[in-house]
C-alpha positions in Angstrom: -34.8 -36.8 27.7 -33.6 -37.3 24.2 -33.4 -34.1 22.1 -34.9 -34.2 18.6 -33.4 -32.4 15.7 -36.1 -29.7 16.1 -35.0 -29.2 19.7 -31.3 -28.8 18.7 -32.0 -26.2 16.0 -34.5 -24.2 18.1 -37.7 -25.0 16.2 -40.7 -26.4 18.1 -41.6 -29.7 16.4 -45.4 -29.2 16.6 -45.0 -25.9 14.6 -42.9 -27.4 11.7 -45.9 -27.6 9.3 -46.6 -24.0 10.0 -43.0 -23.0 9.1 -43.3 -24.9 5.9 -46.6 -23.2 5.1 -45.1 -19.8 5.6 -42.3 -20.6 3.2 -44.6 -21.7 0.4 -47.2 -18.9 1.0 -44.5 -16.2 0.9 -43.0 -17.7 -2.3 -46.3 -17.1 -3.9 -46.7 -13.7 -2.5 -43.2 -12.5 -3.4 -42.7 -13.9 -6.9 -43.1 -10.5 -8.5 -41.2 -8.4 -6.0 -37.9 -8.1 -8.0 -39.4 -7.7 -11.5 -42.8 -5.9 -11.3 -41.3 -2.4 -11.3 -39.2 -3.0 -14.3 -42.1 -4.7 -16.1 -44.5 -1.9 -15.5 -41.9 0.7 -16.6 -41.4 -1.3 -19.7 -45.1 -1.0 -20.4 -44.9 2.8 -20.2 -45.4 3.6 -16.5 -43.0 6.0 -14.9 -40.8 5.4 -11.8 -43.0 7.7 -9.8 -46.2 5.9 -10.8 -44.6 2.6 -9.9 -43.5 4.0 -6.6 -47.0 5.2 -5.9 -48.4 1.8 -6.6 -46.0 0.2 -4.2 -46.8 3.0 -1.7 -50.6 2.2 -1.8 -49.7 -1.5 -1.3 -47.5 -0.5 1.6 -50.2 1.4 3.4 -52.4 -1.6 3.6 -49.5 -3.9 4.5 -48.7 -1.5 7.3 -52.3 -1.5 8.6 -52.5 -5.3 8.5 -49.1 -5.7 10.0 -50.0 -3.6 13.0 -53.3 -5.3 13.5 -52.1 -8.9 13.0 -50.6 -9.4 16.4 -53.5 -8.1 18.5 -56.0 -9.8 16.2 -54.2 -13.1 16.5 -54.1 -12.8 20.3 -57.8 -11.8 20.4 -59.3 -14.3 17.9 -56.6 -16.9 17.5 -53.8 -17.0 14.9 -55.5 -19.7 12.7 -58.6 -17.6 12.0 -56.6 -14.5 11.2 -54.3 -16.4 8.9 -57.3 -17.7 7.0 -58.7 -14.2 6.6 -55.3 -13.1 5.2 -55.5 -15.9 2.6 -59.0 -14.8 1.5 -58.0 -11.2 1.2 -54.9 -12.1 -0.8 -56.8 -14.2 -3.3 -59.5 -11.5 -3.8 -56.9 -8.7 -4.2 -54.6 -10.6 -6.5 -57.2 -11.9 -8.9 -58.9 -8.5 -9.1 -55.5 -6.7 -9.6 -54.6 -9.0 -12.6 -58.1 -9.3 -14.2 -59.3 -5.7 -13.9 -56.2 -3.6 -13.5 -53.0 -5.1 -14.9 -54.3 -6.4 -18.2 -55.4 -3.0 -19.4 -53.0 -0.9 -17.2 -56.0 0.7 -15.6 -54.0 2.7 -13.0 -56.9 3.6 -10.7 -58.0 0.0 -10.5 -54.4 -1.2 -10.0 -54.0 1.1 -7.0 -57.1 -0.1 -5.3 -56.7 -3.9 -6.0 -53.0 -4.0 -5.3 -53.7 -2.2 -2.0 -56.4 -4.8 -1.1 -53.8 -7.5 -1.8 -51.5 -5.9 0.7 -53.8 -7.0 3.6 -53.0 -10.7 2.8 -49.5 -11.7 3.8 -49.2 -9.7 7.1 -52.4 -11.2 8.5 -51.2 -14.7 7.4 -47.5 -14.6 8.3 -47.2 -12.2 11.2 -50.1 -14.0 13.1 -47.9 -17.0 13.1 -45.2 -14.9 14.8 -47.5 -14.6 17.8 -47.9 -18.3 17.8 -44.2 -18.8 17.9 -43.6 -16.3 20.7 -46.2 -18.1 22.9 -45.2 -21.6 22.1 -41.3 -21.5 22.0 -39.0 -21.8 25.1 -37.5 -18.5 26.0 -33.9 -19.7 25.8 -34.6 -20.9 22.2 -36.7 -17.9 21.2 -34.0 -16.2 19.2 -33.5 -19.3 17.1 -37.2 -19.9 16.8 -37.8 -16.4 15.3 -34.7 -16.9 13.2 -36.3 -19.8 11.6 -39.4 -17.8 11.0 -37.5 -15.1 9.1 -35.6 -17.9 7.3 -38.8 -19.3 5.8 -40.5 -15.9 5.4 -37.6 -14.3 3.5 -36.7 -17.6 1.8 -40.1 -17.7 0.2 -40.5 -14.0 -0.4 -37.1 -13.1 -1.9 -35.3 -16.4 -2.8 -37.8 -19.0 -4.0 -40.0 -16.3 -5.4 -37.2 -14.8 -7.4 -35.8 -18.1 -8.7 -39.3 -19.4 -9.5 -40.1 -16.2 -11.5 -37.0 -16.7 -13.7 -38.5 -20.1 -14.9 -42.2 -19.2 -14.7 -41.9 -16.0 -16.8 -40.5 -18.0 -19.6 -43.2 -20.6 -19.3 -46.3 -18.5 -18.6 -45.3 -14.8 -19.2 -45.5 -12.1 -16.6 -49.3 -12.1 -16.1 -49.5 -15.9 -16.2 -46.8 -16.0 -13.5 -48.9 -13.7 -11.3 -51.9 -16.0 -11.6 -49.8 -19.0 -10.3 -49.3 -17.1 -7.1 -52.8 -17.9 -6.0 -52.0 -21.6 -6.3 -48.9 -21.3 -4.2 -50.4 -19.3 -1.4 -53.3 -21.8 -1.2 -50.8 -24.7 -0.8 -48.9 -22.7 1.9 -52.2 -22.1 3.8 -53.0 -25.8 3.6 -49.8 -26.7 5.4 -49.9 -23.8 7.9 -53.6 -23.9 8.8 -54.8 -27.4 8.2 -51.7 -29.7 8.5 -50.4 -27.7 11.5 -52.1 -29.3 14.5 -50.4 -27.3 17.2 -52.9 -25.9 19.8 -52.5 -22.5 21.3 -54.6 -21.6 24.3 -54.8 -17.9 24.8 -56.4 -15.9 27.7 -58.8 -14.4 25.1 -60.4 -17.8 24.3 -63.2 -17.4 26.8 -63.8 -13.7 26.2 -66.8 -12.1 24.6 -66.5 -10.5 21.3 -66.7 -7.1 23.0 -63.9 -7.9 25.3 -61.8 -9.2 22.4 -62.3 -6.0 20.5 -61.1 -4.1 23.6 -57.9 -6.1 23.5 -57.2 -4.5 20.1 -56.5 -1.2 21.8 -53.5 -2.6 23.5 -51.6 -2.4 20.2 -51.8 1.4 20.7 -51.6 1.8 24.5 -48.4 -0.4 24.7 -46.6 2.4 22.8 -47.1 4.7 25.8 -46.7 2.1 28.5 -43.6 0.6 27.1 -41.4 3.2 25.3 -38.7 0.6 24.6 -41.3 -1.4 22.6 -41.9 1.7 20.5 -38.1 2.2 19.9 -38.0 -1.5 18.8 -40.7 -0.7 16.3 -38.7 2.2 14.8 -35.5 0.0 14.6 -37.5 -2.7 12.9 -38.9 -0.2 10.4 -35.3 0.9 9.4 -34.3 -2.8 9.1 -36.0 -3.4 5.7 -36.8 0.1 4.3 -34.0 -0.4 1.8 -35.3 -3.8 0.8 -38.5 -2.3 -0.5 -36.8 0.8 -2.0 -34.0 -1.0 -3.9 -36.2 -2.9 -6.5 -37.7 0.4 -7.7 -34.4 2.2 -8.6 -31.4 -0.2 -8.1 -32.0 -2.2 -11.3 -31.8 1.0 -13.3 -28.5 1.8 -11.5 -27.2 -1.7 -12.2 -28.2 -1.5 -15.9 -25.9 1.5 -16.3 -23.0 -0.9 -15.6 -24.1 -3.7 -17.9 -26.1 -5.8 -15.3 -29.3 -7.0 -17.0 -32.7 -7.5 -15.4 -32.2 -11.3 -15.4 -28.9 -10.9 -13.8 -30.5 -8.6 -11.2 -33.2 -11.3 -10.5 -30.4 -13.8 -10.0 -28.5 -11.4 -7.7 -31.7 -10.7 -5.7 -32.0 -14.4 -5.1 -28.4 -14.7 -4.1 -28.7 -11.8 -1.8 -31.6 -13.3 0.1 -30.1 -16.8 0.1 -27.3 -15.2 2.1 -30.0 -13.4 4.2 -32.0 -16.6 5.1 -28.8 -18.4 6.1 -27.8 -15.6 8.4 -31.4 -15.3 9.8 -30.8 -18.6 11.5 -27.1 -17.9 12.4 -27.8 -14.5 13.9 -30.9 -15.9 15.7 -28.6 -18.4 17.4 -25.8 -15.9 17.9 -28.3 -13.6 19.6 -29.2 -16.4 22.1 -25.6 -16.7 23.0 -24.0 -13.2 22.7 -27.1 -11.2 23.6 -30.0 -10.1 21.4 -29.3 -6.3 21.7 -25.6 -6.6 20.9 -26.3 -8.7 17.8 -28.8 -6.1 16.5 -26.4 -3.2 17.1 -23.3 -4.6 15.5 -24.4 -7.3 13.0 -27.5 -5.3 12.1 -27.2 -1.5 12.3 -23.5 -0.9 11.8 -22.9 -3.8 9.3 -26.1 -2.8 7.3 -25.0 0.8 6.9 -21.6 -0.2 5.5 -22.9 -2.9 3.2 -25.7 -0.7 1.8 -23.0 1.7 0.6 -20.9 -1.2 -0.8 -23.8 -2.6 -2.8 -24.3 0.7 -4.5 -20.7 1.7 -5.2 -19.3 -1.7 -6.1 -20.6 -1.6 -9.7 -19.1 1.9 -10.0 -15.7 0.9 -8.6 -15.5 -2.3 -10.5 -17.3 -1.3 -13.7 -20.0 -3.9 -13.1 -17.8 -6.9 -12.1 -20.4 -9.5 -11.1 -18.2 -11.3 -8.6 -17.6 -8.2 -6.5 -21.2 -6.9 -6.9 -22.6 -10.3 -5.9 -20.3 -10.4 -2.8 -21.4 -6.9 -1.8 -25.0 -8.0 -2.2 -24.4 -11.1 0.0 -22.9 -8.8 2.7 -26.0 -6.6 2.5 -28.4 -9.6 2.7 -26.5 -10.9 5.8 -26.7 -7.5 7.5 -30.5 -7.4 7.3 -30.5 -10.7 9.2 -28.6 -9.0 12.0 -31.9 -7.5 13.2 -33.5 -11.0 13.7 -33.1 -11.0 17.5 -35.4 -8.0 17.7 -38.3 -10.4 17.3 -37.2 -12.1 20.5 -36.0 -9.0 22.4 -39.1 -6.8 22.0 -41.8 -9.3 23.1 -39.6 -10.2 26.0 -39.8 -6.6 27.3 -43.3 -7.4 28.5 -44.7 -10.3 30.6 -48.2 -10.1 29.2 -49.7 -8.7 26.0 -47.0 -10.2 23.8 -49.4 -10.0 20.9 -49.4 -6.2 21.3 -45.6 -6.1 21.4 -45.5 -8.3 18.3 -48.0 -5.9 16.7 -45.6 -3.0 17.1 -42.8 -5.1 15.5 -45.1 -6.1 12.7 -46.0 -2.5 12.2 -42.2 -1.9 11.9 -42.1 -4.8 9.4 -45.0 -3.3 7.4 -44.0 0.3 7.3 -41.0 -0.3 5.0 -43.3 -1.6 2.3 -44.8 2.0 2.4 -41.8 4.1 3.3 -39.3 2.5 0.9 -41.3 3.2 -2.3 -42.4 6.6 -0.8 -38.7 7.6 -0.3 -38.0 6.7 -3.9 -41.0 8.6 -5.2 -40.2 11.8 -3.3 -36.4 11.8 -3.4 -35.3 10.0 -6.6 -35.9 13.1 -8.8 -34.2 15.8 -6.6 -31.4 13.7 -5.0 -30.7 10.8 -7.5 -29.8 7.3 -6.6 -26.6 8.2 -4.8 -28.5 10.6 -2.4 -31.0 7.9 -1.7 -28.3 5.4 -0.8 -26.7 7.7 1.7 -30.0 8.4 3.4 -30.7 4.7 3.7 -27.2 4.0 5.1 -27.4 6.8 7.7 -30.8 5.4 8.8 -29.0 2.1 9.6 -26.4 3.8 11.7 -29.2 5.6 13.6 -30.9 2.3 14.2 -27.7 1.0 15.9 -27.7 4.0 18.3 -31.4 3.5 19.1 -30.9 -0.1 19.9 -28.6 0.8 22.7 -31.7 2.0 24.7 -33.5 -1.3 24.3 -32.6 -3.6 27.1 -34.5 -6.3 29.1 -35.5 -5.7 32.7 -32.7 -7.0 34.9 -34.7 -10.0 36.2 -35.6 -11.0 32.6 -32.0 -10.6 31.4 -30.7 -12.7 34.3 -33.3 -15.4 33.6 -32.4 -15.6 29.9 -28.6 -15.7 30.7 -29.1 -18.4 33.3 -31.1 -20.6 31.0 -28.6 -20.1 28.2 -25.7 -21.1 30.5 -27.5 -24.2 31.6 -28.2 -25.0 27.9 -24.5 -24.7 27.0 -23.5 -26.8 30.0 -25.9 -29.6 29.0 -24.6 -29.5 25.4 -21.0 -29.8 26.6 
């Protein structure tokens, strides 16, 4: 049988429109991530107020992230993705119209929090789709491509688009355009994507489907290794959501402007999306767990410290600072194989396992800003950096305890060997 380009790169061809939709949706969702904090502080809000706003947003992101997997398994990914789109549009339009224009802080907290339900329900439901429809020996690459488009939209295209859009439309006008982009992304991922996913819940009653939702909680007790995977996933991107709140201030002390910071953020996550694919494929060959331990935890701890101290050591030399940023971006991608490893720990209820991972992906949106809000004043930026770095080293130790059942590991290894032999 002739292999298509999609087979060779590990992406299921029938899901290609879905991947494209995630890319565009996340670009719309993430276009303010690198500049919102600095913009609000420029309008008179404190670091602590900004952190509280992101914390409220993070709470709803966390809830939606946890529910997305089991909801997608119970009601189908397509329906849950559409509900995420609607909640995003309502939350965003209300945030801009009733909160941001007048800096009504109470309204901003409520509406930005509502907005937080949107992208997890949309994007992470698609992760369930991928886990059910991708061949096991290509699952690392398949989830690698998911994180490629997810992060590529959220942190790369969003940042670069913002540089242009802010000049054209202003900050508030740029936020309004996000609704257009998420709608385009939904068109591709929900309408153009014709792939069919038949789940065991398809013939269930509504009551039975609601009972399925409890598995997102019970799996934590039944499968402790899944719970550990959720903790490791939480550590993975905690710094990503903490950095935009305080790191631009640190960089400014060494002559790095907000526009340069935006460019750097885009470069960092350009590196990240490239290595999302690379480490997904490396995980399929060298082992998912080993890749997370060394290319994720250990590398991330070291590169986190480098990103902070490089401006100090070089007096803001952009070449060295950008290189340190690229290392850090690559290290975050070292955790990509977790999205293949953790669902493979269970034969059934993969949606529940994905929900735990999604909870781990959502918690940093809350924990990152919360750490800044609580620790920035007493410990300063340097204290925060060391806490984040130590967390990465802890995640490497935790991952040692996450391993596949022997029969599953043998099956994956056998399929990978056969795949290599066919390639040769």
